[in-house]
N, CA, C and O atoms as a printed pandas DataFrame, in Angstrom:
     atom_number atom_name residue_name chain_id  residue_number  x_coord  y_coord  z_coord
0              1         N          MET        A               1  -13.999   11.246   26.834
1              2        CA          MET        A               1  -14.003   10.374   27.753
2              3         C          MET        A               1  -14.819   10.503   28.789
3              4         O          MET        A               1  -14.982   11.604   29.315
4              5         N          GLN        A               2  -15.420    9.432   29.209
5              6        CA          GLN        A               2  -16.548    9.238   30.831
6              7         C          GLN        A               2  -15.577    9.051   31.853
7              8         O          GLN        A               2  -14.647    8.261   31.687
8              9         N          ARG        A               3  -15.694    9.607   32.729
9             10        CA          ARG        A               3  -15.388    9.175   34.318
10            11         C          ARG        A               3  -15.946    8.073   34.851
11            12         O          ARG        A               3  -17.158    8.110   34.639
12            13         N          LEU        A               4  -15.568    6.936   35.549
13            14        CA          LEU        A               4  -16.719    6.521   36.306
14            15         C          LEU        A               4  -15.942    5.672   37.491
15            16         O          LEU        A               4  -14.794    5.234   37.411
16            17         N          THR        A               5  -16.591    5.582   38.293
17            18        CA          THR        A               5  -16.379    5.301   39.863
18            19         C          THR        A               5  -15.878    3.576   39.708
19            20         O          THR        A               5  -16.272    3.028   38.679
20            21         N          ALA        A               6  -15.296    2.989   40.381
21            22        CA          ALA        A               6  -15.135    1.605   40.609
22            23         C          ALA        A               6  -16.416    0.986   40.614
23            24         O          ALA        A               6  -16.705   -0.027   39.977
24            25         N          THR        A               7  -17.005    1.490   41.191
25            26        CA          THR        A               7  -18.471    0.658   41.927
26            27         C          THR        A               7  -19.046    1.124   40.780
27            28         O          THR        A               7  -19.115    0.258   39.908
28            29         N          GLU        A               8  -19.590    2.459   40.405
29            30        CA          GLU        A               8  -20.540    2.292   38.961
30            31         C          GLU        A               8  -19.960    1.329   38.144
31            32         O          GLU        A               8  -20.670    0.353   37.905
32            33         N          ALA        A               9  -18.627    1.362   37.559
33            34        CA          ALA        A               9  -17.987    0.240   36.330
34            35         C          ALA        A               9  -18.462   -0.869   36.942
35            36         O          ALA        A               9  -19.125   -1.381   36.039
36            37         N          ALA        A              10  -18.557   -1.571   37.883
37            38        CA          ALA        A              10  -18.976   -2.814   38.272
38            39         C          ALA        A              10  -20.261   -3.294   38.047
39            40         O          ALA        A              10  -20.558   -4.393   37.579
40            41         N          ARG        A              11  -21.193   -2.178   38.501
41            42        CA          ARG        A              11  -22.952   -2.186   38.830
42            43         C          ARG        A              11  -22.968   -2.253   37.229
43            44         O          ARG        A              11  -23.590   -3.189   36.726
44            45         N          ARG        A              12  -22.343   -1.351   36.411
45            46        CA          ARG        A              12  -22.821   -1.141   35.064
46            47         C          ARG        A              12  -21.979   -1.661   33.676
47            48         O          ARG        A              12  -21.990   -1.300   32.499
48            49         N          PHE        A              13  -21.056   -2.971   34.643
49            50        CA          PHE        A              13  -20.229   -3.471   33.103
50            51         C          PHE        A              13  -20.486   -3.766   31.773
51            52         O          PHE        A              13  -19.868   -3.480   30.747
52            53         N          SER        A              14  -21.821   -4.580   32.034
53            54        CA          SER        A              14  -22.594   -5.056   30.620
54            55         C          SER        A              14  -22.368   -3.689   30.064
55            56         O          SER        A              14  -21.432   -3.460   29.299
56            57         N          ASP        A              15  -23.472   -2.517   30.557
57            58        CA          ASP        A              15  -23.927   -1.661   29.774
58            59         C          ASP        A              15  -22.495   -0.473   29.627
59            60         O          ASP        A              15  -22.641    0.542   28.947
60            61         N          VAL        A              16  -21.742   -0.638   30.033
61            62        CA          VAL        A              16  -20.400   -0.010   29.682
62            63         C          VAL        A              16  -19.513   -0.692   28.497
63            64         O          VAL        A              16  -19.033   -0.043   27.567
64            65         N          LEU        A              17  -19.358   -2.183   28.681
65            66        CA          LEU        A              17  -19.074   -2.922   27.631
66            67         C          LEU        A              17  -19.696   -2.992   26.434
67            68         O          LEU        A              17  -19.099   -3.225   25.382
68            69         N          ASP        A              18  -21.213   -2.748   26.556
69            70        CA          ASP        A              18  -21.905   -2.170   25.148
70            71         C          ASP        A              18  -21.656   -0.750   24.435
71            72         O          ASP        A              18  -21.560   -0.438   23.248
72            73         N          ALA        A              19  -21.598   -0.087   25.511
73            74        CA          ALA        A              19  -21.228    1.220   24.875
74            75         C          ALA        A              19  -19.786    1.566   24.214
75            76         O          ALA        A              19  -19.521    2.434   23.383
76            77         N          VAL        A              20  -18.836    0.506   24.914
77            78        CA          VAL        A              20  -17.905    0.495   24.013
78            79         C          VAL        A              20  -17.679   -0.022   22.789
79            80         O          VAL        A              20  -16.933    0.487   21.952
80            81         N          GLU        A              21  -18.442   -1.246   22.625
81            82        CA          GLU        A              21  -18.230   -1.953   21.544
82            83         C          GLU        A              21  -19.622   -1.351   20.249
83            84         O          GLU        A              21  -19.603   -1.592   19.042
84            85         N          MET        A              22  -20.439   -0.742   20.825
85            86        CA          MET        A              22  -21.240   -0.500   19.770
86            87         C          MET        A              22  -21.269    1.320   19.553
87            88         O          MET        A              22  -21.576    1.764   18.447
88            89         N          GLY        A              23  -20.933    2.248   20.678
89            90        CA          GLY        A              23  -20.923    3.074   20.491
90            91         C          GLY        A              23  -19.206    3.843   20.489
91            92         O          GLY        A              23  -19.076    5.068   20.483
92            93         N          ARG        A              24  -17.829    2.744   20.497
93            94        CA          ARG        A              24  -17.103    3.116   20.301
94            95         C          ARG        A              24  -16.533    4.171   21.662
95            96         O          ARG        A              24  -15.521    4.856   21.516
96            97         N          GLU        A              25  -17.159    4.177   22.678
97            98        CA          GLU        A              25  -17.144    5.121   23.517
98            99         C          GLU        A              25  -15.736    4.606   24.483
99           100         O          GLU        A              25  -15.398    3.429   24.356
100          101         N          SER        A              26  -15.195    5.214   25.129
101          102        CA          SER        A              26  -14.108    4.949   26.320
102          103         C          SER        A              26  -14.411    5.877   27.464
103          104         O          SER        A              26  -14.932    6.992   27.506
104          105         N          PHE        A              27  -13.842    4.940   28.523
105          106        CA          PHE        A              27  -14.323    5.128   30.222
106          107         C          PHE        A              27  -12.817    5.056   30.849
107          108         O          PHE        A              27  -12.006    4.200   30.495
108          109         N          VAL        A              28  -12.574    5.953   31.718
109          110        CA          VAL        A              28  -11.255    5.987   32.932
110          111         C          VAL        A              28  -12.285    5.561   34.348
111          112         O          VAL        A              28  -13.188    6.209   34.877
112          113         N          VAL        A              29  -11.836    4.487   34.610
113          114        CA          VAL        A              29  -12.198    4.009   35.930
114          115         C          VAL        A              29  -11.510    4.618   37.034
115          116         O          VAL        A              29  -10.315    4.343   37.145
116          117         N          VAL        A              30  -12.048    5.413   37.895
117          118        CA          VAL        A              30  -11.396    6.164   39.017
118          119         C          VAL        A              30  -11.918    5.307   40.578
119          120         O          VAL        A              30  -13.119    5.081   40.729
120          121         N          ARG        A              31  -11.064    4.948   41.494
121          122        CA          ARG        A              31  -11.212    4.485   42.490
122          123         C          ARG        A              31  -10.322    5.549   43.511
123          124         O          ARG        A              31   -9.192    5.980   43.281
124          125         N          ARG        A              32  -10.947    5.759   44.381
125          126        CA          ARG        A              32  -10.410    6.730   45.468
126          127         C          ARG        A              32   -9.890    7.729   45.058
127          128         O          ARG        A              32   -8.896    8.180   45.627
128          129         N          GLY        A              33  -10.503    8.407   43.821
129          130        CA          GLY        A              33  -10.017    9.805   43.490
130          131         C          GLY        A              33   -8.835    9.564   42.512
131          132         O          GLY        A              33   -8.169   10.516   42.106
132          133         N          ARG        A              34   -8.618    8.476   42.194
133          134        CA          ARG        A              34   -7.106    8.271   41.179
134          135         C          ARG        A              34   -7.758    7.458   39.938
135          136         O          ARG        A              34   -8.831    6.872   40.083
136          137         N          GLU        A              35   -7.292    7.455   39.127
137          138        CA          GLU        A              35   -7.600    7.124   37.907
138          139         C          GLU        A              35   -6.774    5.305   37.736
139          140         O          GLU        A              35   -5.556    5.159   37.842
140          141         N          VAL        A              36   -7.449    4.482   37.550
141          142        CA          VAL        A              36   -6.644    3.251   37.690
142          143         C          VAL        A              36   -7.017    2.343   36.478
143          144         O          VAL        A              36   -6.539    1.214   36.591
144          145         N          ALA        A              37   -7.828    2.570   35.226
145          146        CA          ALA        A              37   -8.094    1.809   34.349
146          147         C          ALA        A              37   -8.669    2.758   33.083
147          148         O          ALA        A              37   -9.262    3.831   33.189
148          149         N          THR        A              38   -8.314    2.033   31.852
149          150        CA          THR        A              38   -9.434    2.706   30.608
150          151         C          THR        A              38   -9.597    1.689   30.238
151          152         O          THR        A              38   -8.797    0.756   30.186
152          153         N          ILE        A              39  -11.080    1.757   29.809
153          154        CA          ILE        A              39  -11.895    0.394   28.956
154          155         C          ILE        A              39  -12.014    1.510   27.704
155          156         O          ILE        A              39  -12.489    2.639   27.825
156          157         N          SER        A              40  -11.465    0.919   26.462
157          158        CA          SER        A              40  -11.746    1.291   25.762
158          159         C          SER        A              40  -12.183    0.495   24.323
159          160         O          SER        A              40  -12.611   -0.598   24.692
160          161         N          PRO        A              41  -12.237    0.557   23.233
161          162        CA          PRO        A              41  -12.622   -0.619   22.440
162          163         C          PRO        A              41  -10.867   -1.178   21.793
163          164         O          PRO        A              41   -9.844   -0.496   21.857
164          165         N          ALA        A              42  -10.978   -2.396   21.286
165          166        CA          ALA        A              42   -9.556   -3.092   21.188
166          167         C          ALA        A              42   -9.227   -2.448   19.756
167          168         O          ALA        A              42  -10.049   -1.919   19.007
168          169         N          VAL        A              43   -8.191   -2.566   19.589
169          170        CA          VAL        A              43   -7.544   -1.985   18.358
170          171         C          VAL        A              43   -7.380   -3.424   17.459
171          172         O          VAL        A              43   -6.775   -4.466   17.711
172          173         N          ALA        A              44   -8.102   -3.047   16.433
173          174        CA          ALA        A              44   -8.035   -4.269   15.182
174          175         C          ALA        A              44   -6.867   -4.728   14.564
175          176         O          ALA        A              44   -6.369   -4.025   13.685
176          177         N          ALA        A              45   -6.425   -5.626   14.827
177          178        CA          ALA        A              45   -5.084   -6.050   13.956
178          179         C          ALA        A              45   -5.202   -6.450   12.525
179          180         O          ALA        A              45   -6.172   -7.144   12.219
180          181         N          THR        A              46   -4.471   -6.155   11.744
181          182        CA          THR        A              46   -4.465   -6.183   10.405
182          183         C          THR        A              46   -3.109   -6.553   10.000
183          184         O          THR        A              46   -2.080   -6.427   10.665
184          185         N          GLY        A              47   -3.280   -7.143    8.533
185          186        CA          GLY        A              47   -2.094   -7.678    8.093
186          187         C          GLY        A              47   -1.129   -7.027    7.755
187          188         O          GLY        A              47   -0.025   -7.513    8.000
188          189         N          LYS        A              48   -1.196   -5.898    7.175
189          190        CA          LYS        A              48   -0.186   -4.676    7.005
190          191         C          LYS        A              48    0.351   -4.060    8.206
191          192         O          LYS        A              48    1.463   -3.541    8.112
192          193         N          ARG        A              49   -0.435   -4.026    9.643
193          194        CA          ARG        A              49    0.126   -3.533   10.835
194          195         C          ARG        A              49    0.867   -4.988   11.251
195          196         O          ARG        A              49    1.944   -4.708   11.777
196          197         N          LEU        A              50    0.702   -6.166   11.208
197          198        CA          LEU        A              50    1.555   -7.314   11.497
198          199         C          LEU        A              50    2.918   -6.730   10.580
199          200         O          LEU        A              50    3.982   -6.307   11.031
200          201         N          ASN        A              51    2.488   -6.865    9.117
201          202        CA          ASN        A              51    3.778   -6.815    8.426
202          203         C          ASN        A              51    4.622   -5.768    8.864
203          204         O          ASN        A              51    5.776   -6.090    9.147
204          205         N          THR        A              52    4.289   -4.574    8.980
205          206        CA          THR        A              52    4.791   -3.343   10.014
206          207         C          THR        A              52    5.505   -3.894   10.993
207          208         O          THR        A              52    6.732   -3.920   10.888
208          209         N          LEU        A              53    5.011   -4.304   11.853
209          210        CA          LEU        A              53    5.903   -4.881   13.250
210          211         C          LEU        A              53    6.897   -5.882   12.605
211          212         O          LEU        A              53    8.061   -5.613   12.900
212          213         N          LEU        A              54    6.765   -6.846   11.891
213          214        CA          LEU        A              54    7.715   -7.799   11.303
214          215         C          LEU        A              54    8.807   -6.887   11.032
215          216         O          LEU        A              54    9.872   -6.831   11.648
216          217         N          ASP        A              55    8.437   -6.174   10.045
217          218        CA          ASP        A              55    9.499   -5.581    9.484
218          219         C          ASP        A              55   10.303   -4.433   10.458
219          220         O          ASP        A              55   11.377   -3.969   10.075
220          221         N          GLN        A              56    9.800   -4.092   11.516
221          222        CA          GLN        A              56   10.639   -3.235   12.593
222          223         C          GLN        A              56   11.504   -3.863   13.394
223          224         O          GLN        A              56   12.374   -3.304   14.062
224          225         N          HIS        A              57   11.229   -5.331   13.333
225          226        CA          HIS        A              57   11.787   -6.329   14.525
226          227         C          HIS        A              57   12.155   -7.488   13.704
227          228         O          HIS        A              57   11.416   -8.470   13.641
228          229         N          ARG        A              58   13.449   -7.399   12.971
229          230        CA          ARG        A              58   13.881   -8.289   12.033
230          231         C          ARG        A              58   14.527   -9.653   13.078
231          232         O          ARG        A              58   15.034   -9.431   14.178
232          233         N          PRO        A              59   14.395  -10.958   12.520
233          234        CA          PRO        A              59   14.805  -11.840   13.031
234          235         C          PRO        A              59   16.295  -11.862   13.478
235          236         O          PRO        A              59   17.036  -11.142   12.809
236          237         N          ASP        A              60   16.783  -12.471   14.357
237          238        CA          ASP        A              60   18.238  -12.355   14.950
238          239         C          ASP        A              60   18.554  -13.711   14.543
239          240         O          ASP        A              60   18.173  -14.763   15.054
240          241         N          PRO        A              61   19.499  -13.475   13.294
241          242        CA          PRO        A              61   20.132  -14.594   12.178
242          243         C          PRO        A              61   20.937  -15.780   13.219
243          244         O          PRO        A              61   21.192  -16.913   12.810
244          245         N          GLY        A              62   21.295  -15.280   14.687
245          246        CA          GLY        A              62   21.923  -16.347   15.529
246          247         C          GLY        A              62   20.985  -17.144   16.326
247          248         O          GLY        A              62   21.317  -18.226   16.811
248          249         N          TRP        A              63   19.854  -16.647   16.468
249          250        CA          TRP        A              63   19.093  -17.733   17.410
250          251         C          TRP        A              63   18.622  -18.645   16.986
251          252         O          TRP        A              63   18.102  -19.204   17.951
252          253         N          SER        A              64   18.343  -19.535   15.617
253          254        CA          SER        A              64   18.509  -20.526   15.548
254          255         C          SER        A              64   19.560  -21.687   16.092
255          256         O          SER        A              64   19.458  -22.768   16.671
256          257         N          ARG        A              65   20.779  -20.733   15.506
257          258        CA          ARG        A              65   21.895  -21.675   16.373
258          259         C          ARG        A              65   22.287  -21.817   17.526
259          260         O          ARG        A              65   22.877  -22.820   17.926
260          261         N          GLU        A              66   21.943  -20.603   18.360
261          262        CA          GLU        A              66   21.574  -20.575   19.642
262          263         C          GLU        A              66   20.789  -21.724   20.131
263          264         O          GLU        A              66   21.260  -22.660   20.777
264          265         N          LEU        A              67   19.399  -21.569   19.731
265          266        CA          LEU        A              67   18.586  -22.547   20.306
266          267         C          LEU        A              67   18.856  -24.323   19.937
267          268         O          LEU        A              67   18.382  -25.265   20.573
268          269         N          GLN        A              68   19.569  -24.381   18.976
269          270        CA          GLN        A              68   20.366  -25.737   18.838
270          271         C          GLN        A              68   21.223  -26.192   19.803
271          272         O          GLN        A              68   21.238  -27.323   20.290
272          273         N          GLU        A              69   22.126  -25.023   20.127
273          274        CA          GLU        A              69   23.339  -25.469   21.028
274          275         C          GLU        A              69   22.464  -25.750   22.059
275          276         O          GLU        A              69   22.637  -26.861   22.561
276          277         N          MET        A              70   21.115  -24.728   22.769
277          278        CA          MET        A              70   20.866  -25.326   24.145
278          279         C          MET        A              70   19.860  -26.579   24.211
279          280         O          MET        A              70   19.533  -27.226   25.206
280          281         N          ARG        A              71   19.460  -26.740   22.866
281          282        CA          ARG        A              71   18.684  -28.405   23.005
282          283         C          ARG        A              71   20.027  -29.175   23.249
283          284         O          ARG        A              71   19.953  -29.906   24.237
284          285         N          ALA        A              72   21.377  -29.204   22.529
285          286        CA          ALA        A              72   22.184  -30.057   22.721
286          287         C          ALA        A              72   22.525  -30.281   23.483
287          288         O          ALA        A              72   22.874  -31.449   23.648
288          289         N          SER        A              73   22.718  -29.059   24.802
289          290        CA          SER        A              73   23.443  -28.993   25.887
290          291         C          SER        A              73   22.049  -29.942   27.194
291          292         O          SER        A              73   22.292  -30.361   28.325
292          293         N          LEU        A              74   21.319  -29.968   26.781
293          294        CA          LEU        A              74   20.210  -30.774   27.827
294          295         C          LEU        A              74   20.417  -31.729   28.087
295          296         O          LEU        A              74   20.913  -32.335   27.138
296          297         N          VAL        A              75   20.279  -32.484   29.220
297          298        CA          VAL        A              75   20.643  -33.657   29.616
298          299         C          VAL        A              75   19.166  -34.500   30.405
299          300         O          VAL        A              75   18.613  -34.221   31.469
300          301         N          GLU        A              76   18.824  -35.662   29.334
301          302        CA          GLU        A              76   17.571  -35.802   30.366
302          303         C          GLU        A              76   17.798  -36.904   31.247
303          304         O          GLU        A              76   18.217  -38.044   31.045
304          305         N          ASP        A              77   17.426  -36.302   32.262
305          306        CA          ASP        A              77   17.400  -37.431   33.947
306          307         C          ASP        A              77   16.304  -38.411   33.684
307          308         O          ASP        A              77   15.114  -38.221   33.432
308          309         N          ALA        A              78   17.028  -39.552   33.812
309          310        CA          ALA        A              78   15.508  -40.714   33.595
310          311         C          ALA        A              78   14.852  -41.006   34.787
311          312         O          ALA        A              78   13.700  -41.435   34.845
312          313         N          ASP        A              79   15.578  -40.777   35.740
313          314        CA          ASP        A              79   15.088  -41.094   37.095
314          315         C          ASP        A              79   14.266  -39.935   37.547
315          316         O          ASP        A              79   13.737  -40.178   38.631
316          317         N          ALA        A              80   13.936  -38.551   36.989
317          318        CA          ALA        A              80   13.190  -37.754   37.724
318          319         C          ALA        A              80   12.284  -37.858   37.988
319          320         O          ALA        A              80   11.977  -37.189   38.975
320          321         N          TRP        A              81   11.156  -38.739   37.356
321          322        CA          TRP        A              81    9.778  -38.951   38.230
322          323         C          TRP        A              81    9.750  -40.649   38.834
323          324         O          TRP        A              81    8.789  -41.193   39.378
324          325         N          SER        A              82   10.746  -41.097   38.623
325          326        CA          SER        A              82   10.471  -42.346   39.831
326          327         C          SER        A              82   10.611  -42.047   41.074
327          328         O          SER        A              82   11.216  -41.048   41.462
328          329         N          ASP        A              83   10.061  -42.891   41.815
329          330        CA          ASP        A              83   10.109  -43.196   43.290
330          331         C          ASP        A              83   11.540  -43.680   44.045
331          332         O          ASP        A              83   11.550  -43.923   45.251
């Protein structure tokens, strides 16, 4: 992983993005000697990955009921926008 100063990254931003996109390279951006960001290829989403995520986070069976209760408790204020 290449290291770039924030100034270098700003000056060469288009080139950095090209390198990430085409060459699958990654960069660490350094400001005042500290690592502050990483620029790397985005992780592609797939249907399989989405299914795995949904399987890991099952729906809450009470959510629909709670949503209906909250909606029922709302009171419309007819004068909210009048002068």
